[in-house]
Backbone as numpy.savetxt, mean C-alpha at the origin, in Angstrom:
# Nx Ny Nz CAx CAy CAz Cx Cy Cz
1.08 -20.67 -18.88 1.68 -19.69 -17.97 2.82 -20.33 -17.22
3.88 -19.56 -17.00 5.03 -20.02 -16.23 5.10 -19.21 -14.95
5.39 -19.88 -13.86 5.48 -19.23 -12.56 6.85 -19.49 -11.96
7.28 -18.56 -11.11 8.51 -18.78 -10.36 8.46 -18.01 -9.07
9.22 -18.44 -8.08 9.26 -17.72 -6.81 10.61 -17.88 -6.16
10.93 -16.89 -5.33 12.17 -16.93 -4.58 11.96 -16.16 -3.29
12.52 -16.66 -2.22 12.37 -15.95 -0.96 13.62 -16.11 -0.12
13.74 -15.25 0.86 14.86 -15.26 1.79 14.31 -15.03 3.19
14.68 -15.77 4.20 15.32 -17.04 4.06 14.30 -18.12 4.42
14.40 -19.36 3.92 15.46 -19.82 3.05 15.18 -19.45 1.60
16.14 -19.67 0.74 15.93 -19.46 -0.69 15.02 -20.56 -1.22
14.15 -20.21 -2.13 13.30 -21.21 -2.76 13.05 -20.79 -4.20
13.04 -21.73 -5.10 12.80 -21.46 -6.51 11.90 -22.55 -7.05
10.83 -22.15 -7.72 9.91 -23.14 -8.27 9.34 -22.63 -9.57
8.95 -23.54 -10.43 8.36 -23.17 -11.72 7.19 -24.07 -12.01
6.19 -23.52 -12.66 5.00 -24.27 -13.03 4.55 -23.81 -14.39
4.34 -24.72 -15.30 3.93 -24.40 -16.66 2.46 -24.71 -16.83
1.68 -23.70 -17.24 0.27 -23.88 -17.54 0.02 -23.46 -18.98
-1.05 -23.95 -19.56 -1.36 -23.57 -20.93 -1.75 -22.11 -21.00
-1.17 -21.33 -21.92 -1.55 -19.92 -22.06 -2.85 -19.78 -22.83
-3.36 -18.57 -22.84 -4.55 -18.30 -23.62 -4.23 -18.40 -25.10
-5.25 -18.64 -25.90 -5.03 -18.82 -27.33 -4.77 -17.50 -28.04
-5.32 -16.41 -27.49 -5.19 -15.11 -28.14 -4.20 -14.25 -27.37
-3.12 -13.74 -28.02 -2.13 -12.94 -27.30 -2.66 -11.57 -26.94
-2.10 -11.00 -25.88 -2.46 -9.64 -25.48 -1.91 -8.65 -26.49
-2.60 -7.53 -26.66 -2.17 -6.52 -27.61 -1.12 -5.62 -26.99
-0.02 -5.41 -27.70 1.05 -4.54 -27.20 0.63 -3.09 -27.20
-0.52 -2.79 -27.84 -0.97 -1.40 -27.90 -1.94 -1.05 -26.78
-2.17 -1.98 -25.86 -3.10 -1.72 -24.77 -2.63 -0.55 -23.92
-3.50 0.41 -23.59 -3.09 1.59 -22.82 -2.52 1.21 -21.46
-1.55 1.99 -21.00 -0.91 1.71 -19.71 -1.89 1.86 -18.56
-2.92 2.69 -18.72 -3.92 2.84 -17.67 -4.62 1.53 -17.36
-4.85 0.72 -18.39 -5.47 -0.58 -18.17 -4.53 -1.50 -17.41
-3.25 -1.38 -17.68 -2.27 -2.20 -16.96 -2.24 -1.82 -15.49
-2.24 -0.53 -15.20 -2.23 -0.07 -13.81 -3.48 -0.54 -13.07
-4.62 -0.50 -13.74 -5.86 -0.96 -13.12 -5.79 -2.45 -12.84
-5.20 -3.21 -13.75 -5.07 -4.66 -13.54 -4.12 -4.97 -12.40
-3.07 -4.18 -12.27 -2.14 -4.37 -11.15 -2.84 -4.12 -9.82
-3.62 -3.04 -9.77 -4.35 -2.74 -8.54 -5.36 -3.84 -8.23
-6.04 -4.34 -9.26 -7.01 -5.40 -9.07 -6.35 -6.68 -8.56
-5.17 -6.99 -9.09 -4.46 -8.19 -8.66 -3.99 -8.06 -7.22
-3.55 -6.88 -6.83 -3.18 -6.66 -5.43 -4.38 -6.84 -4.51
-5.53 -6.36 -4.95 -6.75 -6.55 -4.16 -7.08 -8.03 -4.01
-6.90 -8.78 -5.08 -7.15 -10.22 -5.03 -6.17 -10.91 -4.09
-4.91 -10.48 -4.11 -3.91 -11.06 -3.20 -4.33 -10.84 -1.75
-4.71 -9.62 -1.44 -5.13 -9.34 -0.06 -6.44 -10.03 0.28
-7.26 -10.28 -0.72 -8.47 -11.06 -0.47 -8.15 -12.48 -0.05
-7.13 -13.05 -0.67 -6.69 -14.40 -0.27 -6.18 -14.40 1.16
-5.48 -13.35 1.54 -4.97 -13.25 2.90 -6.11 -13.06 3.90
-7.03 -12.18 3.57 -8.15 -11.90 4.48 -8.98 -13.16 4.72
-9.11 -13.99 3.69 -9.89 -15.22 3.84 -9.27 -16.16 4.86
-7.99 -15.99 5.12 -7.28 -16.82 6.10 -7.07 -16.09 7.42
-7.68 -14.92 7.56 -7.56 -14.16 8.80 -6.28 -13.38 8.92
-5.58 -13.18 7.81 -4.33 -12.42 7.83 -4.60 -10.95 7.53
-3.69 -10.09 7.96 -3.81 -8.66 7.71 -3.39 -8.37 6.27
-4.09 -7.46 5.62 -3.75 -7.08 4.26 -2.34 -6.49 4.21
-1.61 -6.81 3.15 -0.29 -6.24 2.95 -0.44 -4.79 2.51
0.42 -3.93 3.02 0.45 -2.53 2.62 1.33 -2.36 1.39
0.88 -1.55 0.46 1.67 -1.29 -0.74 2.82 -0.35 -0.38
4.02 -0.72 -0.80 5.22 0.09 -0.58 5.69 0.59 -1.94
5.77 1.91 -2.10 6.13 2.49 -3.39 7.50 2.04 -3.87
8.41 1.78 -2.95 9.74 1.32 -3.33 9.68 -0.10 -3.90
8.86 -0.94 -3.29 8.70 -2.30 -3.80 7.95 -2.29 -5.13
7.03 -1.35 -5.30 6.35 -1.22 -6.59 7.36 -0.90 -7.69
8.31 -0.04 -7.39 9.32 0.32 -8.39 10.25 -0.86 -8.66
10.64 -1.58 -7.62 11.49 -2.76 -7.82 10.75 -3.80 -8.66
9.48 -4.02 -8.37 8.69 -4.98 -9.15 8.56 -4.52 -10.60
8.42 -3.21 -10.80 8.33 -2.68 -12.17 9.61 -2.95 -12.93
10.75 -2.69 -12.30 12.05 -2.92 -12.94 12.23 -4.40 -13.26
11.83 -5.25 -12.33 11.98 -6.69 -12.54 11.11 -7.18 -13.71
9.86 -6.75 -13.75 8.98 -7.17 -14.84 9.44 -6.61 -16.18
9.88 -5.36 -16.18 10.34 -4.73 -17.42 11.55 -5.47 -17.98
12.45 -5.90 -17.11 13.64 -6.63 -17.57 13.25 -7.98 -18.16
12.32 -8.67 -17.52 11.89 -9.96 -18.04 11.16 -9.81 -19.38
10.36 -8.75 -19.50 9.68 -8.50 -20.77 10.68 -8.16 -21.86
11.69 -7.39 -21.52 12.71 -7.00 -22.49 13.49 -8.21 -22.99
13.86 -9.09 -22.08 14.64 -10.28 -22.45 13.74 -11.43 -22.87
12.43 -11.26 -22.68 11.43 -12.28 -22.98 11.77 -13.60 -22.28
12.20 -13.47 -21.02 12.58 -14.63 -20.22 12.11 -14.45 -18.79
11.30 -15.38 -18.31 10.92 -15.33 -16.90 12.06 -15.89 -16.07
12.56 -15.07 -15.14 13.71 -15.50 -14.36 13.82 -14.66 -13.10
14.41 -15.25 -12.07 14.74 -14.50 -10.86 16.10 -13.82 -10.98
16.80 -14.07 -12.07 18.09 -13.44 -12.32 17.86 -12.13 -13.06
18.39 -11.06 -12.51 18.22 -9.73 -13.11 19.49 -9.37 -13.89
19.52 -8.15 -14.41 20.65 -7.68 -15.21 21.96 -7.82 -14.43
23.01 -8.26 -15.11 24.32 -8.37 -14.49 24.42 -9.49 -13.48
23.47 -10.43 -13.51 23.51 -11.54 -12.57 22.99 -11.20 -11.19
22.37 -10.04 -11.03 21.83 -9.64 -9.72 20.44 -10.25 -9.54
19.82 -9.98 -8.39 18.49 -10.50 -8.14 17.69 -9.48 -7.34
16.49 -9.85 -6.96 15.60 -8.92 -6.28 16.19 -8.45 -4.95
16.93 -9.32 -4.27 17.50 -8.94 -2.98 18.60 -7.89 -3.15
19.34 -7.99 -4.27 20.32 -6.95 -4.58 19.63 -5.61 -4.84
18.50 -5.66 -5.55 17.76 -4.43 -5.82 17.22 -3.81 -4.54
16.73 -4.64 -3.64 16.24 -4.13 -2.36 17.36 -3.39 -1.63
18.55 -3.96 -1.64 19.70 -3.30 -1.03 20.05 -2.02 -1.76
20.01 -2.05 -3.10 20.34 -0.86 -3.89 19.38 0.29 -3.61
18.13 -0.03 -3.29 17.12 1.00 -2.98 17.22 1.45 -1.52
18.19 0.95 -0.81 18.40 1.29 0.62 17.16 0.99 1.46
16.52 -0.11 1.16 15.35 -0.54 1.91 15.79 -1.38 3.10
15.34 -1.01 4.28 15.60 -1.83 5.47 14.66 -3.02 5.45
15.21 -4.22 5.56 14.37 -5.41 5.46 14.93 -6.53 6.30
14.00 -7.39 6.76 14.36 -8.54 7.59 13.99 -9.85 6.92
13.29 -9.79 5.81 12.91 -10.96 5.04 12.23 -10.49 3.78
12.34 -11.25 2.70 11.74 -10.84 1.44 11.48 -12.06 0.57
10.56 -11.91 -0.36 10.25 -12.97 -1.30 9.83 -12.38 -2.63
10.04 -13.13 -3.68 9.64 -12.70 -5.02 8.92 -13.85 -5.72
7.80 -13.55 -6.35 7.12 -14.51 -7.20 6.92 -13.87 -8.56
7.06 -14.65 -9.60 6.94 -14.14 -10.97 6.06 -15.07 -11.78
5.51 -14.54 -12.85 4.67 -15.33 -13.75 4.68 -14.68 -15.12
4.37 -15.47 -16.14 4.22 -14.95 -17.49 3.08 -15.69 -18.17
2.25 -14.95 -18.89 1.20 -15.56 -19.71 0.86 -14.60 -20.83
-0.08 -14.98 -21.67 -0.46 -14.09 -22.78 -1.98 -14.03 -22.92
-2.65 -13.89 -21.79 -4.09 -13.72 -21.84 -4.44 -12.39 -22.51
-5.61 -12.31 -23.17 -5.91 -11.15 -24.01 -6.18 -9.84 -23.27
-6.46 -9.89 -21.97 -6.64 -8.65 -21.21 -5.72 -8.68 -20.00
-5.31 -7.51 -19.56 -4.42 -7.42 -18.40 -5.11 -7.93 -17.14
-6.40 -7.59 -16.98 -7.11 -8.02 -15.78 -7.18 -9.54 -15.69
-7.52 -10.18 -16.82 -7.56 -11.64 -16.84 -6.18 -12.22 -16.63
-5.18 -11.59 -17.21 -3.79 -12.05 -17.04 -3.39 -12.04 -15.58
-3.70 -10.94 -14.87 -3.34 -10.85 -13.46 -4.07 -11.87 -12.61
-5.36 -12.04 -12.87 -6.15 -13.01 -12.11 -5.64 -14.43 -12.37
-5.25 -14.70 -13.62 -4.73 -16.02 -13.95 -3.38 -16.26 -13.29
-2.54 -15.23 -13.27 -1.25 -15.36 -12.59 -1.47 -15.70 -11.12
-2.42 -15.02 -10.48 -2.68 -15.29 -9.07 -3.23 -16.70 -8.87
-4.12 -17.13 -9.77 -4.64 -18.50 -9.66 -3.50 -19.51 -9.72
-2.55 -19.27 -10.62 -1.41 -20.17 -10.72 -0.55 -20.15 -9.48
-0.31 -18.95 -8.95 0.47 -18.84 -7.71 -0.21 -19.57 -6.57
-1.52 -19.37 -6.44 -2.24 -19.99 -5.34 -2.34 -21.51 -5.51
-2.20 -21.98 -6.75 -2.23 -23.41 -6.99 -0.90 -24.10 -6.76
0.13 -23.32 -6.47 1.46 -23.86 -6.20 1.77 -23.66 -4.72
2.01 -24.72 -3.96 2.26 -24.56 -2.52 3.39 -23.59 -2.20
4.46 -23.59 -3.01 5.59 -22.72 -2.73 5.21 -21.25 -2.92
4.51 -20.97 -4.02 4.09 -19.59 -4.28 3.05 -19.13 -3.26
2.10 -20.02 -2.98 1.04 -19.69 -2.03 1.61 -19.36 -0.66
2.67 -20.09 -0.26 3.24 -19.87 1.06 3.80 -18.46 1.21
4.22 -17.86 0.10 4.71 -16.48 0.14 3.54 -15.51 0.22
2.52 -15.74 -0.61 1.36 -14.84 -0.64 0.65 -14.79 0.71
0.50 -15.93 1.35 -0.25 -15.98 2.61 0.68 -16.12 3.82
1.89 -15.69 3.67 2.84 -15.74 4.79 2.41 -14.78 5.89
2.58 -15.20 7.13 2.32 -14.33 8.28 3.55 -13.51 8.63
4.59 -13.58 7.81 5.83 -12.89 8.13 6.09 -11.63 7.33
5.25 -11.33 6.35 5.45 -10.13 5.52 4.42 -9.06 5.88
4.81 -7.80 5.68 3.86 -6.70 5.93 3.72 -5.73 4.77
4.61 -5.80 3.77 4.55 -4.88 2.63 4.69 -5.65 1.32
4.17 -5.05 0.25 4.19 -5.71 -1.05 4.30 -4.67 -2.16
4.84 -5.10 -3.28 4.82 -4.32 -4.51 4.56 -5.26 -5.66
3.73 -4.86 -6.62 3.41 -5.73 -7.75 3.31 -4.90 -9.02
3.99 -5.37 -10.06 3.93 -4.69 -11.35 3.95 -5.73 -12.47
3.47 -5.31 -13.64 3.48 -6.16 -14.82 4.08 -5.39 -15.99
4.60 -6.11 -16.96 5.13 -5.51 -18.18 4.85 -6.46 -19.33
4.67 -5.91 -20.52 4.37 -6.74 -21.68 5.31 -6.37 -22.82
5.42 -7.26 -23.80 6.30 -7.00 -24.94 5.56 -7.27 -26.24
6.28 -7.15 -27.35 5.66 -7.26 -28.67 5.15 -8.67 -28.96
5.61 -9.66 -28.24 5.14 -11.02 -28.44 3.75 -11.24 -27.84
3.29 -10.29 -27.02 2.02 -10.44 -26.34 2.13 -11.07 -24.97
3.34 -11.42 -24.56 3.52 -12.01 -23.24 3.49 -10.93 -22.16
2.85 -11.25 -21.06 2.73 -10.32 -19.93 3.48 -10.93 -18.74
4.45 -10.20 -18.25 5.29 -10.67 -17.14 4.85 -9.99 -15.85
4.63 -10.80 -14.82 4.19 -10.32 -13.52 5.25 -10.58 -12.47
5.47 -9.58 -11.63 6.39 -9.73 -10.50 5.74 -9.16 -9.25
5.77 -9.93 -8.17 5.32 -9.46 -6.86 6.47 -9.61 -5.88
6.77 -8.54 -5.17 7.86 -8.52 -4.19 7.25 -8.33 -2.81
7.56 -9.23 -1.91 7.03 -9.22 -0.54 8.16 -8.90 0.43
7.83 -8.17 1.50 8.87 -7.70 2.41 8.40 -7.70 3.85
9.31 -8.05 4.73 9.14 -7.79 6.16 10.08 -6.65 6.49
9.51 -5.53 6.90 10.32 -4.36 7.18 9.70 -3.49 8.25
10.40 -2.44 8.66 9.88 -1.54 9.69 8.57 -0.89 9.26
7.76 -0.54 10.23 6.51 0.16 9.98 6.81 1.51 9.34
6.24 1.75 8.16 6.37 3.04 7.49 5.00 3.55 7.02
3.94 3.05 7.66 2.58 3.44 7.32 2.06 4.42 8.36
1.58 5.56 7.91 1.11 6.59 8.83 -0.08 6.17 9.66
-0.17 6.72 10.87 -1.33 6.48 11.73 -2.54 7.22 11.15
-3.72 6.94 11.68 -4.93 7.57 11.14 -5.65 8.38 12.22
-6.37 9.39 11.76 -7.19 10.22 12.66 -8.42 10.69 11.89
-9.53 10.83 12.61 -10.77 11.25 11.98 -11.63 12.02 12.96
-12.09 13.20 12.54 -13.06 13.94 13.35 -14.36 13.16 13.40
-14.90 13.01 14.60 -16.10 12.19 14.76 -17.34 12.97 15.20
-17.14 14.15 15.82 -18.31 14.87 16.33 -17.91 16.31 16.63
-18.87 17.22 16.52 -18.67 18.60 16.96 -19.99 19.11 17.54
-19.90 19.74 18.70 -21.08 20.25 19.38 -20.88 21.72 19.70
-21.90 22.51 19.37 -21.81 23.96 19.51 -22.89 24.46 20.47
-22.49 25.41 21.33 -23.45 26.03 22.25 -23.07 27.50 22.43
-24.02 28.30 22.89 -23.77 29.72 23.12 -22.88 29.90 24.34
-21.86 30.77 24.19 -20.97 31.07 25.32 -21.29 32.44 25.90
-21.40 33.46 25.02 -21.83 34.78 25.45 -22.42 35.49 24.24
-22.54 36.80 24.31 -23.24 37.55 23.26 -22.55 37.46 21.90
-21.23 37.27 21.88 -20.49 37.29 20.61 -19.75 35.99 20.30
-19.71 35.07 21.25 -18.89 33.86 21.06 -19.69 32.58 21.31
-19.18 31.51 20.71 -19.78 30.19 20.89 -18.73 29.21 21.42
-19.23 28.24 22.14 -18.37 27.15 22.62 -18.53 25.97 21.66
-17.40 25.45 21.17 -17.42 24.31 20.25 -16.55 23.20 20.83
-17.10 22.01 20.90 -16.33 20.84 21.34 -16.17 19.88 20.17
-14.92 19.64 19.82 -14.60 18.69 18.75 -14.17 17.37 19.36
-14.59 16.28 18.76 -14.16 14.95 19.18 -13.58 14.22 17.97
-12.61 13.37 18.23 -11.98 12.63 17.14 -11.53 11.26 17.63
-11.15 10.43 16.70 -10.63 9.09 17.01 -9.42 8.84 16.13
-8.64 7.84 16.49 -7.46 7.52 15.68 -6.65 6.40 16.27
-5.61 6.05 15.59 -4.73 4.99 16.05 -3.74 4.61 14.97
-2.92 3.63 15.23 -1.97 3.17 14.23 -2.65 2.15 13.33
-2.25 2.11 12.08 -2.79 1.14 11.15 -2.08 -0.20 11.35
-2.85 -1.23 11.53 -2.28 -2.53 11.85 -1.58 -3.15 10.65
-0.40 -3.68 10.87 0.33 -4.47 9.89 0.31 -5.93 10.33
0.66 -6.81 9.41 0.73 -8.22 9.78 1.78 -8.44 10.86
2.91 -7.75 10.73 3.98 -7.80 11.73 4.58 -6.40 11.88
5.19 -6.15 13.02 5.97 -4.94 13.29 5.14 -3.66 13.28
3.88 -3.72 13.67 3.10 -2.49 13.86 3.71 -1.71 15.01
4.07 -0.45 14.78 4.81 0.30 15.80 3.92 0.78 16.94
2.65 1.07 16.66 1.74 1.54 17.69 1.52 3.04 17.66
0.37 3.46 18.15 -0.01 4.88 18.18 0.85 5.67 19.17
1.19 6.92 18.78 1.96 7.79 19.69 1.12 8.98 20.15
0.70 9.85 19.23 -0.11 11.00 19.63 -0.77 11.66 18.42
-1.67 12.61 18.74 -2.33 13.43 17.73 -1.68 14.81 17.67
-1.85 15.48 16.54 -1.55 16.90 16.42 -2.84 17.59 16.00
-3.13 18.74 16.64 -4.40 19.43 16.42 -4.12 20.88 16.04
-4.82 21.38 15.01 -4.65 22.76 14.54 -6.01 23.34 14.15
-6.03 24.69 14.07 -7.25 25.37 13.61 -6.87 26.66 12.90
-7.81 27.15 12.08 -7.67 28.47 11.46 -9.05 28.92 10.98
-9.18 30.23 10.80 -10.37 30.75 10.15 -10.25 30.50 8.66
-11.37 30.25 7.99 -11.31 29.92 6.57 -10.88 31.09 5.71
-10.96 32.32 6.24 -10.51 33.47 5.47 -9.05 33.82 5.76
-8.36 32.95 6.46 -6.95 33.15 6.78 -6.12 31.98 6.27
-4.81 32.17 6.17 -3.94 31.13 5.63 -3.11 30.42 6.70
-2.90 31.06 7.83 -2.02 30.50 8.86 -2.79 29.61 9.82
-2.23 28.44 10.08 -2.82 27.52 11.06 -2.25 27.80 12.44
-3.13 27.77 13.43 -2.69 27.85 14.83 -2.55 26.42 15.34
-1.40 26.12 15.91 -1.09 24.76 16.35 -1.36 24.61 17.85
-2.23 23.69 18.21 -2.48 23.39 19.62 -1.44 22.42 20.19
-0.57 21.91 19.35 0.46 20.98 19.81 0.00 19.53 19.70
0.71 18.65 20.38 0.41 17.23 20.33 -0.29 16.78 21.62
-1.09 15.73 21.50 -1.88 15.27 22.63 -2.33 13.83 22.38
-2.64 13.14 23.45 -3.28 11.83 23.33 -4.77 11.92 23.62
-5.25 13.13 23.94 -6.68 13.33 24.18 -7.47 13.15 22.88
-8.76 12.94 22.99 -9.60 12.75 21.82 -10.74 13.77 21.75
-10.58 14.90 22.44 -11.56 15.97 22.32 -10.92 17.29 22.75
-11.50 18.38 22.26 -11.01 19.70 22.65 -12.17 20.68 22.56
-12.27 21.56 23.55 -13.30 22.59 23.57 -12.65 23.94 23.35
-13.22 24.74 22.44 -12.68 26.05 22.10 -13.80 27.09 22.21
-13.41 28.35 22.37 -14.35 29.47 22.40 -14.00 30.36 21.21
-14.92 30.47 20.24 -14.65 31.23 19.03 -15.74 32.27 18.80
-15.34 33.37 18.14 -16.28 34.43 17.81 -17.21 33.99 16.69
-18.46 34.38 16.81 -19.42 34.09 15.77 -19.21 35.03 14.59
-19.80 34.66 13.47 -19.66 35.46 12.26 -18.54 34.99 11.36
-17.93 33.85 11.69 -16.82 33.31 10.89 -17.00 31.80 10.70
-16.28 31.28 9.71 -16.16 29.83 9.54 -14.76 29.43 9.95
-14.65 28.28 10.58 -13.36 27.80 11.09 -13.09 26.38 10.59
-11.81 26.11 10.37 -11.36 24.76 10.06 -10.62 24.20 11.28
-10.94 22.99 11.62 -10.30 22.30 12.73 -9.78 20.97 12.17
-8.49 20.73 12.32 -7.94 19.52 11.73 -7.08 18.74 12.72
-7.02 17.43 12.49 -6.28 16.53 13.37 -5.56 15.48 12.51
-4.38 15.10 12.95 -3.67 13.99 12.33 -2.97 13.20 13.43
-2.50 12.00 13.10 -1.90 11.13 14.11 -0.52 10.68 13.67
0.30 10.37 14.66 1.66 9.88 14.42 1.86 8.57 15.18
2.59 7.64 14.56 2.87 6.39 15.27 4.24 6.45 15.94
4.60 5.40 16.65 5.84 5.38 17.41 7.08 5.28 16.53
6.87 4.95 15.25 7.99 4.93 14.31 8.21 6.29 13.67
7.34 7.26 13.99 7.48 8.61 13.45 6.68 8.87 12.19
5.81 7.95 11.78 5.03 8.11 10.56 3.75 8.89 10.82
3.61 10.03 10.13 2.40 10.83 10.23 1.37 10.34 9.23
0.12 10.35 9.64 -0.98 10.14 8.71 -1.45 11.46 8.15
-2.45 11.43 7.29 -2.96 12.65 6.69 -3.87 13.42 7.63
-4.06 14.71 7.31 -4.96 15.55 8.09 -6.41 15.19 7.81
-7.24 15.27 8.84 -8.68 15.15 8.69 -9.31 16.45 9.18
-10.09 17.09 8.31 -10.56 18.46 8.56 -12.06 18.49 8.82
-12.45 19.26 9.83 -13.86 19.56 10.10 -14.05 21.07 9.97
-15.18 21.49 9.44 -15.48 22.92 9.26 -16.74 23.27 10.03
-16.68 24.37 10.77 -17.84 24.83 11.51 -18.05 26.31 11.20
-19.30 26.69 10.98 -19.67 28.09 10.74 -20.49 28.58 11.92
-20.05 29.68 12.53 -20.71 30.21 13.73 -21.44 31.50 13.42
């Protein structure tokens, strides 16, 4: 296996040659297996970070695409290199994707292990065995990552991981935690909903929680009624019995990133 890495700043380039597996990977392996191996390798990377008390890197779809392009080019040319088409490099691609960044690093590897999962794990073992590569993986300065692999007819599998320090673009989280119902009058009930939430922590540049948005609707209707935004974590409503209601909450961070809705359903 061959490894390489590059980061900014400062620039660094290193290579390490390890013996490849005796049996080449099959070029006919389904892409679903490759995607699963990529996800597994990312999990292993974050496992290495967690073991050192670092925050897991968040996957950035833009970095995933850049890593895919980088691995595909290396597989096409059958050459492991930090030099991309036209003499460009990963930092040029980051700029081309209009990604705001304050620091970045790239590590690459190639091997021909017979399965994608083993190939990814072996690539990571090689990276972690090299001080230069390891310093990028377990850096306290990055908060986002993208990793992709590509293979060619020779059976070689090329791996690229792109690390980035950039603005917070991860949505905050919210979750309904409790609902309590009591009789209000002959036709209505009092319902108190409680929830929790906050911003998702990054290794660096976590923007922080801003507020929640709360909405409700009857399940037989399509329009949501918006209660607006709040920093409170509970709300009491008076609703007519004989219906089912949806109550949902989501959170936003100070960078403007919304998280997904979390829905609770109550039948009165």
